[in-house]
MARGURO-554456 format. One record per residue: residue number from 1; residue in three letters; x, y, z of N, C-alpha, C in turn. Coordinates in Angstrom, 2 decimals. Layout:
// residues N
DOSE   num   residuo       n_u       n_v       n_w      ca_u      ca_v      ca_w       c_u       c_v       c_w
DOSE   NUM       Ala         X         Y         Z         X         Y         Z         X         Y         Z
...
END
This chain:
// residues 119
DOSE   num   residuo       n_u       n_v       n_w      ca_u      ca_v      ca_w       c_u       c_v       c_w
DOSE     1       Val     29.67     63.84    -54.78     30.14     64.93    -54.62     30.68     65.20    -53.15
DOSE     2       Gln     31.99     65.79    -52.83     32.74     66.14    -51.76     33.11     67.51    -51.99
DOSE     3       Leu     33.45     68.45    -51.01     34.44     69.73    -50.50     35.19     69.81    -49.95
DOSE     4       Gln     36.10     70.44    -49.77     37.74     70.29    -49.82     37.40     71.14    -49.67
DOSE     5       Ala     37.83     72.45    -47.78     38.49     73.11    -47.74     38.92     73.51    -47.00
DOSE     6       Ser     39.70     74.37    -46.95     41.48     74.97    -46.58     40.93     76.02    -45.92
DOSE     7       Gly     42.39     76.86    -45.19     43.05     78.22    -44.82     42.81     79.20    -44.08
DOSE     8       Gly     41.86     78.09    -42.89     41.23     79.00    -41.82     43.08     78.93    -40.98
DOSE     9       Gly     42.13     79.84    -39.89     43.87     80.28    -38.80     42.77     80.96    -37.78
DOSE    10       Leu     43.83     81.63    -37.04     44.34     82.62    -36.22     44.71     84.21    -36.69
DOSE    11       Val     44.39     85.07    -36.15     44.34     85.83    -37.22     43.52     86.80    -35.99
DOSE    12       Gln     44.75     87.94    -36.22     44.82     89.46    -35.47     43.69     90.52    -36.05
DOSE    13       Ala     42.84     91.10    -35.47     42.37     92.10    -36.05     42.84     93.08    -37.10
DOSE    14       Gly     42.27     93.54    -37.86     42.51     93.56    -38.86     43.48     93.23    -40.76
DOSE    15       Gly     43.75     92.12    -39.71     45.21     90.90    -40.71     44.12     90.48    -41.74
DOSE    16       Ser     44.39     89.16    -42.80     43.98     88.78    -43.59     43.70     86.80    -43.79
DOSE    17       Leu     42.68     86.85    -43.92     42.94     85.46    -44.70     42.09     85.31    -45.98
DOSE    18       Arg     42.73     83.47    -46.79     42.75     83.37    -48.31     41.70     81.62    -47.76
DOSE    19       Leu     40.46     82.25    -48.04     39.96     80.33    -48.03     39.52     79.84    -48.77
DOSE    20       Ser     40.21     79.09    -49.86     39.62     77.78    -50.42     39.25     76.53    -50.58
DOSE    21       Cys     38.00     76.53    -51.25     36.93     75.46    -51.41     37.46     74.24    -53.27
DOSE    22       Ala     37.52     72.86    -53.07     37.33     72.45    -53.82     36.60     71.23    -53.95
DOSE    23       Ala     35.66     70.88    -54.88     35.36     69.79    -55.53     35.45     69.08    -56.11
DOSE    24       Ser     35.32     67.92    -56.04     35.66     66.69    -56.49     34.05     65.84    -56.34
DOSE    25       Gly     34.06     64.63    -57.65     33.17     64.03    -58.04     32.92     64.20    -59.22
DOSE    26       Arg     31.56     62.80    -59.48     31.23     63.38    -61.38     30.07     64.14    -61.10
DOSE    27       Ile     30.69     64.80    -61.38     29.71     66.32    -61.63     29.71     66.53    -63.24
DOSE    28       Leu     29.15     67.34    -63.35     28.40     67.61    -64.43     28.67     69.08    -64.27
DOSE    29       Tyr     27.59     70.15    -63.67     27.95     71.13    -63.61     27.75     71.74    -61.82
DOSE    30       Ile     28.49     72.99    -61.56     28.25     73.54    -60.69     27.71     75.06    -60.77
DOSE    31       Ser     25.99     75.36    -59.98     25.42     76.47    -60.23     25.83     76.88    -59.51
DOSE    32       Asp     25.53     77.22    -57.95     26.32     77.92    -57.49     26.97     77.74    -56.06
DOSE    33       Met     27.77     78.57    -55.76     29.33     77.61    -54.41     29.18     79.35    -53.55
DOSE    34       Gly     29.04     78.95    -52.66     28.91     79.64    -51.65     30.25     79.40    -50.36
DOSE    35       Trp     29.78     80.66    -49.18     31.00     80.76    -48.40     29.58     81.03    -46.91
DOSE    36       Tyr     29.35     80.32    -46.55     28.52     80.12    -44.95     29.64     80.69    -43.79
DOSE    37       Arg     29.02     80.88    -43.03     29.42     80.93    -41.14     28.64     80.44    -40.16
DOSE    38       Gln     29.80     80.30    -39.74     28.65     79.53    -37.55     29.61     80.21    -36.67
DOSE    39       Ala     29.15     81.64    -36.14     29.82     81.86    -34.75     29.08     80.79    -33.32
DOSE    40       Pro     30.42     80.38    -32.53     29.69     79.78    -31.44     28.28     80.55    -31.11
DOSE    41       Gly     27.22     79.03    -30.60     26.23     79.57    -30.42     24.89     80.59    -31.03
DOSE    42       Lys     25.16     80.64    -32.80     24.70     80.81    -34.15     24.27     79.75    -34.51
DOSE    43       Gln     22.96     80.56    -35.31     22.88     79.86    -36.52     24.14     80.48    -38.08
DOSE    44       Arg     24.05     78.76    -38.61     25.00     78.99    -39.99     23.77     80.38    -40.91
DOSE    45       Glu     25.10     81.18    -41.42     24.53     82.18    -41.95     25.21     82.44    -43.25
DOSE    46       Ser     25.23     82.92    -44.24     25.06     83.25    -45.79     26.43     84.37    -45.53
DOSE    47       Val     27.82     83.73    -46.05     28.72     85.05    -45.76     29.17     85.79    -47.17
DOSE    48       Ala     28.86     84.67    -48.75     29.15     85.47    -49.98     29.23     84.55    -50.54
DOSE    49       Thr     28.19     84.59    -51.89     27.61     83.48    -52.57     28.25     84.02    -54.05
DOSE    50       Ile     28.47     82.77    -55.54     29.26     83.77    -57.01     28.30     82.55    -56.91
DOSE    51       His     27.06     82.41    -58.76     27.14     81.68    -59.77     27.56     82.13    -60.78
DOSE    52       Ser     27.67     80.35    -61.48     28.85     80.40    -62.14     28.61     80.75    -63.61
DOSE    53       Gly     28.40     82.14    -62.98     27.95     83.54    -64.61     29.07     84.25    -63.60
DOSE    54       Gly     29.35     84.19    -62.65     30.11     85.13    -62.07     28.95     86.64    -61.09
DOSE    55       Ile     28.20     86.25    -61.45     27.35     87.10    -60.37     26.71     87.06    -58.40
DOSE    56       Thr     27.93     87.61    -58.06     28.49     87.49    -56.62     27.06     88.21    -55.58
DOSE    57       Asn     27.04     87.66    -54.36     26.32     88.23    -53.74     27.04     88.47    -51.86
DOSE    58       Tyr     27.17     89.28    -51.09     28.17     89.24    -50.10     26.50     89.88    -49.11
DOSE    59       Ala     27.30     89.24    -47.71     26.28     89.12    -46.64     26.60     91.06    -46.10
DOSE    60       Gly     26.22     91.66    -45.90     26.08     93.47    -45.16     27.44     93.49    -44.47
DOSE    61       Ala     27.55     92.31    -43.31     29.04     92.73    -43.03     29.68     92.69    -43.03
DOSE    62       Val     29.90     92.04    -44.40     31.01     91.59    -44.67     31.74     92.55    -45.74
DOSE    63       Lys     30.77     92.70    -46.62     30.44     93.82    -47.87     31.96     94.61    -47.92
DOSE    64       Gly     32.74     94.96    -49.00     33.43     95.69    -48.87     34.95     95.47    -48.73
DOSE    65       Arg     34.72     94.62    -47.46     36.04     93.68    -47.07     36.81     92.29    -47.30
DOSE    66       Phe     35.11     91.11    -47.95     35.98     89.74    -48.66     35.92     90.17    -50.09
DOSE    67       Thr     35.65     88.93    -51.02     35.32     89.21    -52.12     35.74     87.68    -52.41
DOSE    68       Val     34.83     87.09    -53.02     34.17     85.96    -53.32     34.71     85.64    -55.08
DOSE    69       Ser     35.97     84.92    -55.72     36.06     84.02    -56.52     35.62     82.56    -57.32
DOSE    70       Arg     35.23     82.26    -58.04     35.93     80.93    -58.15     36.08     81.04    -59.33
DOSE    71       Asp     36.87     79.22    -59.59     37.56     79.11    -61.05     36.27     77.66    -61.69
DOSE    72       Asn     36.25     77.91    -62.48     34.77     77.27    -62.42     35.26     75.71    -63.36
DOSE    73       Ala     37.00     76.53    -64.29     37.59     75.25    -64.27     38.27     74.38    -63.32
DOSE    74       Lys     38.50     74.50    -62.31     38.84     73.85    -61.14     38.12     73.24    -60.63
DOSE    75       Leu     36.78     74.00    -60.26     35.72     73.13    -59.72     35.86     73.78    -58.18
DOSE    76       Ser     36.27     74.98    -57.49     36.00     75.09    -55.90     36.33     77.22    -56.76
DOSE    77       Ile     36.70     77.34    -55.09     35.58     78.71    -54.88     36.64     79.31    -53.33
DOSE    78       Asp     37.18     80.38    -54.18     38.19     81.77    -52.95     37.32     82.19    -52.58
DOSE    79       Leu     37.57     82.35    -50.57     37.01     83.77    -50.18     38.56     84.41    -49.77
DOSE    80       Gln     37.87     85.53    -49.87     39.63     86.67    -49.92     38.71     87.41    -48.56
DOSE    81       Met     39.77     87.37    -46.60     39.14     88.15    -46.36     39.69     88.64    -45.35
DOSE    82       Asn     39.41     90.28    -46.07     41.15     90.84    -44.92     40.09     92.01    -44.15
DOSE    83       Arg     40.91     92.55    -43.70     40.34     94.16    -42.38     39.41     92.95    -41.75
DOSE    84       Leu     40.01     91.76    -40.99     39.05     91.09    -40.63     38.78     91.68    -38.79
DOSE    85       Lys     37.69     91.55    -38.57     36.95     91.66    -37.08     37.14     90.71    -36.64
DOSE    86       Pro     36.96     90.46    -35.02     36.85     89.61    -34.11     35.17     88.69    -34.54
DOSE    87       Glu     34.09     89.80    -34.97     33.01     89.23    -35.32     33.23     87.57    -36.59
DOSE    88       Asp     34.02     87.82    -37.54     34.78     87.24    -37.99     34.54     85.96    -37.71
DOSE    89       Thr     34.61     85.60    -36.51     35.01     84.25    -35.79     33.83     82.97    -35.97
DOSE    90       Gly     34.40     82.82    -36.38     33.69     81.18    -36.78     34.46     80.28    -37.15
DOSE    91       Val     33.39     78.95    -38.39     33.58     78.33    -38.48     32.57     78.48    -39.62
DOSE    92       Tyr     33.53     78.12    -40.53     33.04     78.31    -42.09     33.55     77.65    -43.11
DOSE    93       Tyr     31.92     77.32    -43.61     31.57     76.19    -44.71     31.41     76.67    -46.23
DOSE    94       Cys     32.28     75.97    -46.81     32.12     76.21    -48.00     30.49     74.75    -48.88
DOSE    95       Asn     29.95     75.76    -50.35     28.58     74.89    -50.29     29.21     75.13    -51.74
DOSE    96       Ala     28.17     74.49    -52.24     28.22     74.25    -53.47     26.73     73.63    -54.52
DOSE    97       Gln     26.07     73.43    -55.69     24.79     73.30    -55.55     24.62     73.19    -58.15
DOSE    98       Gly     24.41     71.77    -57.99     24.67     71.68    -59.35     24.09     70.48    -59.64
DOSE    99       Arg     24.51     69.21    -60.71     23.98     68.40    -61.32     24.80     67.11    -61.65
DOSE   100       Arg     24.57     66.23    -60.59     25.86     65.22    -61.08     25.70     64.83    -62.64
DOSE   101       Met     27.37     64.13    -63.35     27.21     63.44    -64.37     25.66     61.87    -64.96
DOSE   102       Asp     25.51     61.42    -63.40     24.31     60.49    -64.36     23.22     61.37    -63.98
DOSE   103       Gly     22.76     62.35    -63.74     21.28     63.03    -63.63     20.96     63.87    -62.54
DOSE   104       Pro     21.22     63.41    -61.26     20.89     64.14    -60.23     20.96     65.24    -59.50
DOSE   105       Pro     20.29     65.94    -59.70     20.92     67.59    -58.68     21.61     67.07    -57.11
DOSE   106       Phe     22.50     67.46    -56.96     23.66     67.26    -56.12     23.19     69.20    -55.10
DOSE   107       Gly     23.44     69.05    -53.97     23.82     70.22    -53.02     24.74     69.75    -51.96
DOSE   108       Ser     26.25     70.08    -51.78     27.00     69.54    -50.77     27.65     70.74    -49.87
DOSE   109       Trp     28.17     70.60    -48.85     28.39     71.19    -47.58     29.97     70.59    -47.57
DOSE   110       Gly     31.13     71.44    -47.43     32.18     70.80    -46.80     32.38     70.90    -45.59
DOSE   111       Gln     33.12     70.47    -44.68     33.98     69.38    -43.52     34.04     71.41    -43.00
DOSE   112       Gly     34.32     72.33    -43.54     33.85     73.84    -42.27     35.93     73.90    -41.94
DOSE   113       Thr     35.66     74.76    -41.71     37.10     75.16    -41.64     37.14     76.31    -40.52
DOSE   114       Glu     38.10     76.49    -39.48     37.69     77.65    -37.79     38.55     79.09    -38.82
DOSE   115       Val     38.07     79.84    -38.29     38.59     80.93    -38.46     38.38     81.84    -37.25
DOSE   116       Thr     39.86     81.97    -36.36     39.06     83.13    -35.65     39.87     84.15    -35.91
DOSE   117       Val     39.72     84.90    -34.41     40.38     86.89    -35.19     40.00     87.17    -34.00
DOSE   118       Ser     41.47     87.63    -32.84     42.01     88.05    -31.55     41.96     89.59    -31.96
DOSE   119       Ser     41.27     90.01    -30.47     41.05     91.66    -30.97     43.02     92.36    -30.90
END
């Protein structure tokens, strides 16, 4: 199972970016999808997750500014990021967990897309 992320870039504080990530492969279903980020010198942290049923969870630092959504038919997840702050800078990774068509579960990461917010 592979995840392909896109949409990062450079933006001024207060601006917006939209990240997208699509899964491919012999996938039976995806249960949880999410976005994580890793700032320079810090550990990777959860930003937003969404279950196949639509239940979402956000990190406190992004709540009210970021919106996560998914398209189960397209096996994709998006992250709309508004009112960006310099502290949102980092490499953003998408993640998906589910089960393959031939049976085994999977947990996969995208390649990461860089977001830089200038002050």
